[in-house]
C-alpha positions as a Python dict, from the first residue, in 0.01 Angstrom:
ca = {
    (1, 'X'): (0, 0, 0),
    (2, 'X'): (209, -92, 301),
    (3, 'X'): (451, -362, 229),
    (4, 'X'): (586, -518, 529),
    (5, 'X'): (955, -655, 569),
    (6, 'X'): (1148, -851, 850),
    (7, 'X'): (1438, -783, 977),
    (8, 'X'): (1600, -1154, 1076),
    (9, 'X'): (1493, -1422, 961),
    (10, 'X'): (1323, -1701, 1092),
    (11, 'X'): (1408, -1998, 1283),
    (12, 'X'): (1316, -2256, 1037),
    (13, 'X'): (1601, -2101, 814),
    (14, 'X'): (1932, -2302, 789),
    (15, 'X'): (2086, -2341, 1142),
    (16, 'X'): (2367, -2107, 968),
    (17, 'X'): (2134, -1791, 891),
    (18, 'X'): (1807, -1893, 1167),
    (19, 'X'): (1734, -1586, 1371),
    (20, 'X'): (2016, -1374, 1202),
    (21, 'X'): (1963, -1049, 1052),
    (22, 'X'): (1807, -1064, 693),
    (23, 'X'): (1965, -709, 580),
    (24, 'X'): (1627, -694, 371),
    (25, 'X'): (1620, -305, 473),
    (26, 'X'): (1982, -237, 346),
    (27, 'X'): (1928, -497, 35),
    (28, 'X'): (1572, -303, -63),
    (29, 'X'): (1796, 40, -33),
    (30, 'X'): (2029, -90, -233),
    (31, 'X'): (1763, -174, -557),
    (32, 'X'): (1657, 215, -510),
    (33, 'X'): (1836, 431, -806),
    (34, 'X'): (2150, 593, -632),
    (35, 'X'): (2016, 989, -666),
    (36, 'X'): (1718, 884, -399),
    (37, 'X'): (1977, 719, -189),
    (38, 'X'): (2186, 944, -181),
    (39, 'X'): (1920, 1210, -136),
    (40, 'X'): (1720, 1013, 132),
    (41, 'X'): (1948, 774, 315),
    (42, 'X'): (2067, 993, 623),
    (43, 'X'): (1690, 1080, 677),
    (44, 'X'): (1612, 780, 799),
    (45, 'X'): (1915, 626, 974),
    (46, 'X'): (1901, 801, 1249),
    (47, 'X'): (1502, 617, 1313),
    (48, 'X'): (1675, 287, 1205),
    (49, 'X'): (1973, 311, 1458),
    (50, 'X'): (1728, 403, 1732),
    (51, 'X'): (1432, 138, 1676),
    (52, 'X'): (1791, -97, 1677),
    (53, 'X'): (1717, -249, 1330),
    (54, 'X'): (2031, -460, 1239),
    (55, 'X'): (2230, -267, 986),
    (56, 'X'): (2531, -384, 763),
    (57, 'X'): (2844, -204, 819),
    (58, 'X'): (2871, -175, 473),
    (59, 'X'): (2580, -193, 186),
    (60, 'X'): (2839, -217, -104),
    (61, 'X'): (2884, -596, -107),
    (62, 'X'): (2490, -701, -47),
    (63, 'X'): (2335, -772, -368),
    (64, 'X'): (2003, -549, -399),
    (65, 'X'): (1618, -706, -338),
    (66, 'X'): (1446, -611, -637),
    (67, 'X'): (1153, -755, -564),
    (68, 'X'): (904, -944, -323),
    (69, 'X'): (684, -1256, -297),
    (70, 'X'): (341, -1243, -162),
    (71, 'X'): (42, -1441, -160),
    (72, 'X'): (-267, -1317, -248),
    (73, 'X'): (-317, -1085, -589),
    (74, 'X'): (-384, -731, -429),
    (75, 'X'): (-98, -545, -572),
    (76, 'X'): (-156, -392, -952),
    (77, 'X'): (118, -202, -1096),
    (78, 'X'): (177, 171, -1048),
    (79, 'X'): (37, 144, -645),
    (80, 'X'): (251, 323, -418),
    (81, 'X'): (475, 117, -206),
    (82, 'X'): (575, 199, 134),
    (83, 'X'): (833, -22, 316),
    (84, 'X'): (769, -92, 683),
    (85, 'X'): (1010, -263, 969),
    (86, 'X'): (794, -377, 1254),
    (87, 'X'): (414, -320, 1135),
    (88, 'X'): (171, -364, 1369),
    (89, 'X'): (345, -263, 1629),
    (90, 'X'): (455, 60, 1815),
    (91, 'X'): (786, 72, 1639),
    (92, 'X'): (645, 42, 1321),
    (93, 'X'): (866, 251, 1070),
    (94, 'X'): (884, 349, 684),
    (95, 'X'): (1252, 253, 642),
    (96, 'X'): (1245, 421, 284),
    (97, 'X'): (1054, 663, 111),
    (98, 'X'): (739, 561, -83),
    (99, 'X'): (819, 458, -476),
    (100, 'X'): (601, 267, -725),
    (101, 'X'): (458, -88, -798),
    (102, 'X'): (638, -100, -1192),
    (103, 'X'): (499, -438, -1251),
    (104, 'X'): (334, -742, -1112),
    (105, 'X'): (397, -1082, -1187),
    (106, 'X'): (193, -1435, -1095),
    (107, 'X'): (372, -1686, -934),
    (108, 'X'): (307, -2039, -778),
    (109, 'X'): (514, -2247, -606),
    (110, 'X'): (391, -2619, -573),
    (111, 'X'): (514, -2921, -387),
    (112, 'X'): (316, -3147, -583),
    (113, 'X'): (494, -3510, -614),
    (114, 'X'): (400, -3582, -1011),
    (115, 'X'): (520, -3166, -1079),
    (116, 'X'): (769, -3224, -875),
    (117, 'X'): (900, -3540, -1075),
    (118, 'X'): (800, -3464, -1392),
    (119, 'X'): (1038, -3098, -1331),
    (120, 'X'): (1270, -3227, -1154),
    (121, 'X'): (1299, -2991, -871),
    (122, 'X'): (1153, -2933, -545),
    (123, 'X'): (957, -2714, -556),
    (124, 'X'): (845, -2639, -861),
    (125, 'X'): (778, -2223, -953),
    (126, 'X'): (565, -2097, -1242),
    (127, 'X'): (575, -1751, -1293),
    (128, 'X'): (273, -1608, -1531),
    (129, 'X'): (167, -2021, -1628),
    (130, 'X'): (504, -2139, -1725),
    (131, 'X'): (760, -2349, -1486),
    (132, 'X'): (1075, -2219, -1460),
    (133, 'X'): (1376, -2389, -1473),
    (134, 'X'): (1662, -2383, -1197),
    (135, 'X'): (1842, -2111, -1302),
    (136, 'X'): (1577, -1883, -1293),
    (137, 'X'): (1495, -1988, -955),
    (138, 'X'): (1839, -1898, -821),
    (139, 'X'): (1850, -1550, -987),
    (140, 'X'): (1429, -1517, -834),
    (141, 'X'): (1580, -1633, -450),
    (142, 'X'): (1892, -1377, -516),
    (143, 'X'): (1691, -1117, -602),
    (144, 'X'): (1416, -1175, -332),
    (145, 'X'): (1664, -1109, -91),
    (146, 'X'): (1744, -1461, 40),
    (147, 'X'): (2164, -1604, -25),
    (148, 'X'): (2062, -1887, -194),
    (149, 'X'): (1792, -2152, -354),
    (150, 'X'): (1786, -2364, -15),
    (151, 'X'): (1720, -2088, 211),
    (152, 'X'): (1469, -1972, -57),
    (153, 'X'): (1308, -2308, -31),
    (154, 'X'): (1313, -2297, 356),
    (155, 'X'): (1129, -1980, 335),
    (156, 'X'): (877, -2125, 129),
    (157, 'X'): (826, -2414, 272),
    (158, 'X'): (393, -2521, 157),
    (159, 'X'): (241, -2414, -173),
    (160, 'X'): (167, -2091, -215),
    (161, 'X'): (-9, -1864, -502),
    (162, 'X'): (56, -1531, -535),
    (163, 'X'): (248, -1203, -715),
    (164, 'X'): (588, -1102, -716),
    (165, 'X'): (588, -727, -676),
    (166, 'X'): (838, -578, -844),
    (167, 'X'): (988, -178, -825),
    (168, 'X'): (1258, -212, -1097),
    (169, 'X'): (1252, -311, -1437),
    (170, 'X'): (1356, -683, -1415),
    (171, 'X'): (1133, -987, -1489),
    (172, 'X'): (1142, -1351, -1552),
    (173, 'X'): (1046, -1451, -1854),
}
């Protein structure tokens, strides 16, 4: 399945990152096994550069993006993921080799007053039906490519029901 990714943070994000490169392409490459990166990255680099995709000078300090969160429930374990940028444009480009979905977890993000008061965080996040604590939200945000929880909350600024689509073996309890 095609899985589109943006290349820049939207303008609604905190001012320190709004409209700047989000480095999702590089963070996803960081999550792939080293032998794949060694064999494949140079095949994709010229097209990424030609498209003007803003790439970091060095990937070494970037934390890997090891999953993505999407509304709905259309993905399943075993699906093949085709990661693309500039989806639905003439510049659509699959920026990495196809890789497998290793697992799915359900996620619910809610801003309901009762739940926020009860669990003590805004928003309240449920993974596979269970509420998660602040440390898990922080791990989730960083592993999803965000610099911090604040940015994660700006991105997911309303209630959603969806999936965490994994391509590594990391899971949340």
